[in-house]
N, CA, C and O atoms as a GROMACS GRO file, in nm:
protein
  276
    1MET      N    1  -1.563  -4.016   3.202
    1MET     CA    2  -1.640  -3.953   3.307
    1MET      C    3  -1.734  -4.054   3.373
    1MET      O    4  -1.759  -4.048   3.493
    2LEU      N    5  -1.785  -4.145   3.293
    2LEU     CA    6  -1.879  -4.244   3.345
    2LEU      C    7  -1.812  -4.336   3.447
    2LEU      O    8  -1.872  -4.371   3.549
    3GLU      N    9  -1.688  -4.373   3.421
    3GLU     CA   10  -1.617  -4.460   3.516
    3GLU      C   11  -1.592  -4.388   3.648
    3GLU      O   12  -1.603  -4.449   3.754
    4LEU      N   13  -1.560  -4.259   3.642
    4LEU     CA   14  -1.541  -4.180   3.764
    4LEU      C   15  -1.672  -4.173   3.841
    4LEU      O   16  -1.673  -4.186   3.964
    5THR      N   17  -1.781  -4.153   3.772
    5THR     CA   18  -1.913  -4.147   3.835
    5THR      C   19  -1.945  -4.277   3.907
    5THR      O   20  -1.998  -4.276   4.019
    6LYS      N   21  -1.914  -4.389   3.845
    6LYS     CA   22  -1.938  -4.519   3.907
    6LYS      C   23  -1.858  -4.534   4.035
    6LYS      O   24  -1.909  -4.584   4.135
    7LYS      N   25  -1.733  -4.491   4.032
    7LYS     CA   26  -1.648  -4.498   4.152
    7LYS      C   27  -1.704  -4.413   4.264
    7LYS      O   28  -1.704  -4.453   4.380
    8ILE      N   29  -1.751  -4.294   4.229
    8ILE     CA   30  -1.808  -4.204   4.329
    8ILE      C   31  -1.933  -4.266   4.391
    8ILE      O   32  -1.949  -4.262   4.513
    9LEU      N   33  -2.020  -4.322   4.309
    9LEU     CA   34  -2.142  -4.382   4.362
    9LEU      C   35  -2.111  -4.499   4.456
    9LEU      O   36  -2.178  -4.515   4.558
   10VAL      N   37  -2.012  -4.577   4.422
   10VAL     CA   38  -1.973  -4.688   4.511
   10VAL      C   39  -1.927  -4.632   4.646
   10VAL      O   40  -1.961  -4.687   4.751
   11LYS      N   41  -1.850  -4.524   4.642
   11LYS     CA   42  -1.796  -4.467   4.765
   11LYS      C   43  -1.901  -4.400   4.853
   11LYS      O   44  -1.887  -4.398   4.975
   12VAL      N   45  -2.006  -4.344   4.792
   12VAL     CA   46  -2.109  -4.275   4.871
   12VAL      C   47  -2.232  -4.362   4.897
   12VAL      O   48  -2.330  -4.315   4.954
   13SER      N   49  -2.227  -4.486   4.856
   13SER     CA   50  -2.345  -4.572   4.866
   13SER      C   51  -2.383  -4.606   5.010
   13SER      O   52  -2.487  -4.668   5.033
   14PHE      N   53  -2.302  -4.569   5.105
   14PHE     CA   54  -2.335  -4.593   5.246
   14PHE      C   55  -2.445  -4.499   5.295
   14PHE      O   56  -2.507  -4.526   5.398
   15ASP      N   57  -2.469  -4.390   5.222
   15ASP     CA   58  -2.566  -4.289   5.265
   15ASP      C   59  -2.666  -4.261   5.153
   15ASP      O   60  -2.627  -4.224   5.042
   16ALA      N   61  -2.792  -4.279   5.180
   16ALA     CA   62  -2.896  -4.266   5.077
   16ALA      C   63  -2.902  -4.126   5.018
   16ALA      O   64  -2.915  -4.111   4.896
   17LYS      N   65  -2.892  -4.022   5.101
   17LYS     CA   66  -2.901  -3.885   5.050
   17LYS      C   67  -2.782  -3.850   4.961
   17LYS      O   68  -2.798  -3.789   4.856
   18LEU      N   69  -2.664  -3.889   5.004
   18LEU     CA   70  -2.545  -3.866   4.922
   18LEU      C   71  -2.553  -3.943   4.791
   18LEU      O   72  -2.519  -3.891   4.685
   19PHE      N   73  -2.599  -4.065   4.800
   19PHE     CA   74  -2.613  -4.147   4.680
   19PHE      C   75  -2.708  -4.080   4.581
   19PHE      O   76  -2.676  -4.070   4.462
   20GLN      N   77  -2.822  -4.035   4.629
   20GLN     CA   78  -2.919  -3.971   4.540
   20GLN      C   79  -2.862  -3.842   4.480
   20GLN      O   80  -2.881  -3.816   4.362
   21LYS      N   81  -2.794  -3.763   4.560
   21LYS     CA   82  -2.734  -3.639   4.513
   21LYS      C   83  -2.632  -3.666   4.402
   21LYS      O   84  -2.634  -3.600   4.298
   22GLU      N   85  -2.543  -3.761   4.425
   22GLU     CA   86  -2.440  -3.793   4.327
   22GLU      C   87  -2.498  -3.858   4.201
   22GLU      O   88  -2.450  -3.834   4.091
   23LEU      N   89  -2.601  -3.938   4.219
   23LEU     CA   90  -2.667  -4.000   4.103
   23LEU      C   91  -2.729  -3.892   4.014
   23LEU      O   92  -2.715  -3.897   3.892
   24LEU      N   93  -2.795  -3.797   4.074
   24LEU     CA   94  -2.857  -3.689   3.998
   24LEU      C   95  -2.751  -3.605   3.927
   24LEU      O   96  -2.767  -3.570   3.810
   25LYS      N   97  -2.642  -3.573   3.997
   25LYS     CA   98  -2.534  -3.497   3.934
   25LYS      C   99  -2.476  -3.573   3.815
   25LYS      O  100  -2.450  -3.515   3.710
   26SER      N  101  -2.458  -3.701   3.832
   26SER     CA  102  -2.399  -3.780   3.724
   26SER      C  103  -2.491  -3.784   3.602
   26SER      O  104  -2.444  -3.783   3.488
   27LEU      N  105  -2.620  -3.789   3.625
   27LEU     CA  106  -2.713  -3.792   3.513
   27LEU      C  107  -2.720  -3.658   3.440
   27LEU      O  108  -2.758  -3.653   3.323
   28ASN      N  109  -2.682  -3.552   3.507
   28ASN     CA  110  -2.676  -3.422   3.440
   28ASN      C  111  -2.555  -3.414   3.347
   28ASN      O  112  -2.556  -3.336   3.252
   29TRP      N  113  -2.452  -3.492   3.372
   29TRP     CA  114  -2.332  -3.494   3.288
   29TRP      C  115  -2.351  -3.579   3.164
   29TRP      O  116  -2.295  -3.549   3.058
   30ILE      N  117  -2.428  -3.684   3.177
   30ILE     CA  118  -2.442  -3.779   3.066
   30ILE      C  119  -2.548  -3.728   2.970
   30ILE      O  120  -2.660  -3.696   3.010
   31THR      N  121  -2.512  -3.719   2.844
   31THR     CA  122  -2.606  -3.664   2.746
   31THR      C  123  -2.656  -3.767   2.645
   31THR      O  124  -2.762  -3.749   2.586
   32ASP      N  125  -2.581  -3.873   2.626
   32ASP     CA  126  -2.618  -3.975   2.528
   32ASP      C  127  -2.723  -4.069   2.587
   32ASP      O  128  -2.704  -4.126   2.695
   33ALA      N  129  -2.834  -4.087   2.517
   33ALA     CA  130  -2.944  -4.170   2.566
   33ALA      C  131  -2.903  -4.315   2.588
   33ALA      O  132  -2.944  -4.378   2.686
   34GLU      N  133  -2.822  -4.368   2.499
   34GLU     CA  134  -2.776  -4.506   2.512
   34GLU      C  135  -2.685  -4.522   2.635
   34GLU      O  136  -2.691  -4.624   2.705
   35GLU      N  137  -2.602  -4.422   2.659
   35GLU     CA  138  -2.514  -4.427   2.776
   35GLU      C  139  -2.596  -4.419   2.905
   35GLU      O  140  -2.563  -4.485   3.004
   36ILE      N  141  -2.700  -4.339   2.905
   36ILE     CA  142  -2.788  -4.330   3.023
   36ILE      C  143  -2.852  -4.465   3.049
   36ILE      O  144  -2.863  -4.508   3.164
   37LYS      N  145  -2.896  -4.531   2.944
   37LYS     CA  146  -2.959  -4.662   2.959
   37LYS      C  147  -2.861  -4.764   3.018
   37LYS      O  148  -2.896  -4.839   3.109
   38ARG      N  149  -2.738  -4.766   2.967
   38ARG     CA  150  -2.637  -4.858   3.021
   38ARG      C  151  -2.604  -4.824   3.166
   38ARG      O  152  -2.584  -4.913   3.248
   39PHE      N  153  -2.599  -4.695   3.195
   39PHE     CA  154  -2.571  -4.650   3.331
   39PHE      C  155  -2.684  -4.692   3.425
   39PHE      O  156  -2.658  -4.734   3.538
   40GLN      N  157  -2.807  -4.680   3.380
   40GLN     CA  158  -2.922  -4.721   3.462
   40GLN      C  159  -2.916  -4.870   3.489
   40GLN      O  160  -2.941  -4.914   3.602
   41GLU      N  161  -2.883  -4.948   3.389
   41GLU     CA  162  -2.872  -5.093   3.408
   41GLU      C  163  -2.762  -5.125   3.508
   41GLU      O  164  -2.780  -5.213   3.593
   42TRP      N  165  -2.650  -5.056   3.500
   42TRP     CA  166  -2.540  -5.077   3.596
   42TRP      C  167  -2.586  -5.042   3.737
   42TRP      O  168  -2.558  -5.116   3.832
   43CYS      N  169  -2.657  -4.930   3.752
   43CYS     CA  170  -2.706  -4.888   3.884
   43CYS      C  171  -2.801  -4.993   3.943
   43CYS      O  172  -2.795  -5.022   4.063
   44ILE      N  173  -2.886  -5.047   3.861
   44ILE     CA  174  -2.981  -5.149   3.908
   44ILE      C  175  -2.907  -5.274   3.953
   44ILE      O  176  -2.940  -5.332   4.057
   45VAL      N  177  -2.808  -5.315   3.877
   45VAL     CA  178  -2.731  -5.434   3.915
   45VAL      C  179  -2.653  -5.409   4.044
   45VAL      O  180  -2.653  -5.494   4.133
   46GLU      N  181  -2.588  -5.294   4.054
   46GLU     CA  182  -2.500  -5.266   4.168
   46GLU      C  183  -2.577  -5.226   4.294
   46GLU      O  184  -2.541  -5.268   4.405
   47PHE      N  185  -2.682  -5.146   4.278
   47PHE     CA  186  -2.749  -5.086   4.394
   47PHE      C  187  -2.899  -5.110   4.399
   47PHE      O  188  -2.968  -5.056   4.486
   48GLY      N  189  -2.952  -5.189   4.307
   48GLY     CA  190  -3.095  -5.211   4.299
   48GLY      C  191  -3.156  -5.271   4.424
   48GLY      O  192  -3.270  -5.242   4.458
   49ALA      N  193  -3.080  -5.355   4.491
   49ALA     CA  194  -3.132  -5.417   4.613
   49ALA      C  195  -3.135  -5.317   4.729
   49ALA      O  196  -3.219  -5.327   4.818
   50LYS      N  197  -3.043  -5.222   4.726
   50LYS     CA  198  -3.030  -5.127   4.837
   50LYS      C  199  -3.114  -5.001   4.818
   50LYS      O  200  -3.178  -4.954   4.911
   51TYR      N  201  -3.114  -4.948   4.696
   51TYR     CA  202  -3.182  -4.821   4.668
   51TYR      C  203  -3.274  -4.827   4.546
   51TYR      O  204  -3.260  -4.744   4.456
   52PRO      N  205  -3.365  -4.920   4.540
   52PRO     CA  206  -3.448  -4.930   4.419
   52PRO      C  207  -3.536  -4.807   4.396
   52PRO      O  208  -3.553  -4.764   4.282
   53LYS      N  209  -3.591  -4.750   4.502
   53LYS     CA  210  -3.678  -4.633   4.485
   53LYS      C  211  -3.600  -4.511   4.439
   53LYS      O  212  -3.648  -4.435   4.354
   54ILE      N  213  -3.481  -4.491   4.495
   54ILE     CA  214  -3.399  -4.376   4.456
   54ILE      C  215  -3.361  -4.386   4.310
   54ILE      O  216  -3.370  -4.288   4.236
   55ILE      N  217  -3.319  -4.504   4.268
   55ILE     CA  218  -3.278  -4.522   4.129
   55ILE      C  219  -3.395  -4.498   4.035
   55ILE      O  220  -3.382  -4.425   3.936
   56LYS      N  221  -3.508  -4.556   4.065
   56LYS     CA  222  -3.626  -4.540   3.980
   56LYS      C  223  -3.669  -4.394   3.973
   56LYS      O  224  -3.694  -4.341   3.865
   57LYS      N  225  -3.676  -4.329   4.088
   57LYS     CA  226  -3.721  -4.190   4.094
   57LYS      C  227  -3.624  -4.097   4.021
   57LYS      O  228  -3.668  -4.009   3.946
   58THR      N  229  -3.496  -4.114   4.043
   58THR     CA  230  -3.397  -4.025   3.982
   58THR      C  231  -3.392  -4.040   3.832
   58THR      O  232  -3.387  -3.940   3.760
   59PHE      N  233  -3.394  -4.163   3.782
   59PHE     CA  234  -3.393  -4.182   3.637
   59PHE      C  235  -3.524  -4.133   3.575
   59PHE      O  236  -3.523  -4.085   3.462
   60ALA      N  237  -3.635  -4.145   3.646
   60ALA     CA  238  -3.762  -4.093   3.596
   60ALA      C  239  -3.758  -3.941   3.586
   60ALA      O  240  -3.809  -3.883   3.490
   61GLN      N  241  -3.699  -3.876   3.686
   61GLN     CA  242  -3.686  -3.729   3.684
   61GLN      C  243  -3.606  -3.684   3.562
   61GLN      O  244  -3.644  -3.589   3.494
   62VAL      N  245  -3.498  -3.751   3.538
   62VAL     CA  246  -3.412  -3.714   3.425
   62VAL      C  247  -3.484  -3.738   3.294
   62VAL      O  248  -3.473  -3.657   3.202
   63SER      N  249  -3.558  -3.847   3.283
   63SER     CA  250  -3.633  -3.874   3.161
   63SER      C  251  -3.739  -3.768   3.136
   63SER      O  252  -3.757  -3.723   3.023
   64LEU      N  253  -3.809  -3.729   3.241
   64LEU     CA  254  -3.912  -3.626   3.228
   64LEU      C  255  -3.852  -3.492   3.190
   64LEU      O  256  -3.906  -3.421   3.106
   65SER      N  257  -3.741  -3.456   3.252
   65SER     CA  258  -3.682  -3.324   3.222
   65SER      C  259  -3.628  -3.320   3.079
   65SER      O  260  -3.633  -3.215   3.015
   66SER      N  261  -3.576  -3.432   3.029
   66SER     CA  262  -3.526  -3.432   2.892
   66SER      C  263  -3.640  -3.426   2.790
   66SER      O  264  -3.623  -3.372   2.681
   67ILE      N  265  -3.755  -3.479   2.825
   67ILE     CA  266  -3.872  -3.473   2.737
   67ILE      C  267  -3.924  -3.330   2.730
   67ILE      O  268  -3.964  -3.282   2.624
   68ARG      N  269  -3.922  -3.262   2.843
   68ARG     CA  270  -3.974  -3.125   2.849
   68ARG      C  271  -3.884  -3.027   2.776
   68ARG      O  272  -3.931  -2.926   2.724
   69ASN      N  273  -3.753  -3.054   2.772
   69ASN     CA  274  -3.658  -2.958   2.711
   69ASN      C  275  -3.643  -2.975   2.565
   69ASN      O  276  -3.567  -2.902   2.502
   0.00000   0.00000   0.00000
C-alpha cells in the first residue's frame, strides 16, 4: 500500500491541495509508527523543497491525533 501511495503522491504533486489531501489520506492508512517515520523521510526527500509546510503540518496533525486517541 505504501508504494501505491508514493506513486499517487508523485502524480498529484503538481497541485498543492491535491497533494495535501492525498498525503493525509495515506497517513490514515499507515498504522505502524516506524513506517510513518520512513514515509515522512521519503516525503521530505521527494517533496521537501516544493511543499515543506504541507508536509510538516500534515505529519504534525497525524502525530497529534494519534496521541489523543
